[in-house]
Residue, then its C-alpha position, 0 to 999 in steps of 0.5 A: x911498092x905500088x909498082x911492084x904490086x901492080x907488076x906481080x899481081x896485075x889483076x889486083x885493084x886498090x893498091x895505087x900509090x895514093x891508096x897505099x898512103x891512105x892505108x899507112x895513115x889508117x894504121x897509124x891513126x887507129x892503133x889498138x889503144x884507139x880501137x879499144x877506146x872507141x869500143x868503150x865509148x860506143x858501149x857507154x853510149x849504147x847503155x845510156x844514150x840520154x847523155x849523148x851531148x855530155x859524151x860528145x862534148x867531152x871528146x873536145x874537152x878531154x880533161x873534163x872531170x865529169x867524163x870519168x869512164x873514158x876520160x883518159x882514153x879520149x885524152x889520148x886520141x890526139x896524142x897517139x896518131x903518130x904511134x905505130x900500131x901494136x900487134x893487130x888483134x883482128x877480132x877486136x878490130x872487126x868488133x869496132x866501129x872502124x870496121x863497119x864503115x866503108x873505105x871511101x868513108x874513111x878516106x873522107x874522114x882522113x882527108x877532112x877531119x884530123x880530130x879523132x874525137x870528132x871523127x868518131x862522132x861522124x862515124x857513129x852518125x854515118x852508121x846511124x843515119x846510113x849516110x853516103x860518103x858525099x853526105x858525110x863530106x858535106x856534113x864535115x864541110x858544113x861543121x855539123x859537129x860544131x853546130x850540133x854538139x859544141x854550139x851553145x843551144x838556146x832553149x828551155x828544154x831542160x826546164x820544160x821536158x822530162x830529163x830523158x827527152x830534154x837531153x836528146x832534144x837538146x842534142x838534136x838541136x843545131x845552131x845554125x841550120x844551113x839551108x843550101x837550096x840552089x834553085x832557079x827562080x824562073x817560072x817552071x811547069x808543074x812537074x818541075x815545081x814538084x821536083x824542086x819541092x821534093x828536092x827542097x823538103x828532102x834537103x830540109x829533112x836531111x839538115x833537121x836530122x834523123x827522125x823528122x817526118x814531114x806533116x805539112x806546111x801552112x797548117x791551118x787552125x780556126x780559132x775563135x772565128x779567125x784563121x791561123x797558119x803554122x809555117x811547118x809541122x813535123x813529127x819526130x818518131x823517136x821523141x814521139x811528139x809534134x815539132x812546130x817550126x816557125x821561119x823568120x826572114x829577119x833577126x829574132x824578136x821577143x814577140x816571136x817566142x809568143x807566136x811560136x808558143x801559141x802554135x805549140x798550144x794549138x797543136x797540143x790541143x788540136x792534133x796531139x794524141x794521148x800517146x804523144x808527148x808534148x809538142x816542141x817548138x823550133x824558131x829559125x831566124x836570121x840571127x839572134x841576140x842570145x841574151x834577148x832570146x834567153x829572156x824571151x823564153x822565160x815563163x813559157x811552159x812549152x818546150x821551145x828552141x831558137x836557132x839561126x839559119x844561113x845559106x851554106x858558106x860554100x856559096x860565094x857571096x855574089x851568088x846568094x842574091x840569086x838563091x831563093x829565100x824562105x819566102x820563095x820556098x813557101x810560095x812554091x808550096x802555095x803554088x802546088x796547093x792551088 
């Protein structure tokens, strides 16, 4: 067929053998029933985005009784991929999320994510964040869905934040975070350092997720005649609150929660405006005992989350020693300040 199209219509592009195979897969992956289910799920999210975690978790646990509205359609997502699509309803298709992504995005999704429930999440995430096909591929390869949706989250958000905030804050939390900062460690000139720092903060913000605005690093507070410095400070434009991030180049220790709680108190007292919501603390460490972490959070009234961070799994073990650690990145920031 590809040869015939090329012969009859030599100026028509996009109908290679490879592309025709993708087109066939596309049509069998998205029959009319799947399109209708996608529209139904998206409509539910639009009417109540505070239950994002529940909805997307249900995409994996399709027989969950608490997902009544789209339980049966979602349960069919995996079983209908080999069903030939019925008569195409053009208007229904054009009104669906599937029609709003580029063909190159769909090729990435078909190649890298067979589960249609997860695929729907990546579609929604790409459209919301304006992700390129390369960013989409990177997110799938790093298991973003598993890290953000299906991972067990260690936080006290449900107890310390209003329901509308706690659900969304918990949905945003990832575990682990992956920092793939591949940089040379040689001494660089000022311009090169600035470029590297811009690259670091851009990738850091991309991994944190949409809505995080960088405020500063080593943010200084003078309390009782002593100096204190919060590692990283952000403002989240949707949660309308500051987010304090503390980095630990070691596994979690119970005292870390106390230190982060201290900085959250400082930001609430010194920086938070009357229109801002209470500050959230995020502790990033190289591993944690979940039982110890959960006990450490008990008794705190401030919202605190604890997550692991790691170097991308795509990097060979023998190269990890050559990559800059968190301390190296902080030192680069310090050099820029001097």
